[in-house]
N, C-alpha and C positions, 0 to 999 in steps of 0.2 A: 239410436245407435248409428255409428258410422257405417257406411255401405260396405266397408272392408270387413266388418264383423257380421254382416247379415247372412242368413242361411241361403243356400243354393236352392233354386227351383221353387221359390215362394214369391208370390206377388207382393210387392212393397210399394209404399207411397213416399215420395220425397217430402220431407218436412222442413228441412233447413239446409241452406247452402252458404258456407262461410268462405267466400272467395272474393277477390277484387271484382269490380264491375265489368272489366273487359272479359275476364274468364267466365263470369256469370252469363254475359251476353252470348258468348260462344257456346256454352252449354245449352242455353235456351234455343239457339238455332239448331242444335242437335236433338232437341226434344226433352232435355232434362230441366224441368222447371218445378217450382213448388207445386205440390199436389199431383205431379205426374206419376203414372203407374209404370213400374219397371220390374224386371226379374233378373236375378243374378244367374248367369249361365255357368260361369266357372270362376273360381278364385284360387290363385296359386302364387306364392312368392311375393305377396303384397299387391299384385296386379289383379284387377277384377274385370270380367267381361260381363256387360249388362245388355239386356234386350229392352229396348225402348220402342214401343209400337212394333214395326216390322224390321227394325235395324238393330244390329249388334255393335256395341262400342267397347273399346278397351280403355280402361282408366288405370293410370299408374297409382301406386300406393299413396303418394302425397295428395293427389286429387281425391282419391277414394276416402281418405280420412276426413275430408272437409264437406262431404255430402252426407247428410243425416236422413235416415229413413225410419219408417215404422211399419 
């Protein structure tokens, strides 16, 4: 399921990222890679705040629709 539809406060694992190589590399530098564990902190208005390791990142709706988790 896309990360935008994922439940809040549940540990998730990134399964697929459907983005161009430049954006994928940027996400990798932030810790969002295939098989990375993350948690949705908040979701509102299409934007999502995720916790990856000890960092929190805000993702806009367009980006959040292209990151799939399980």
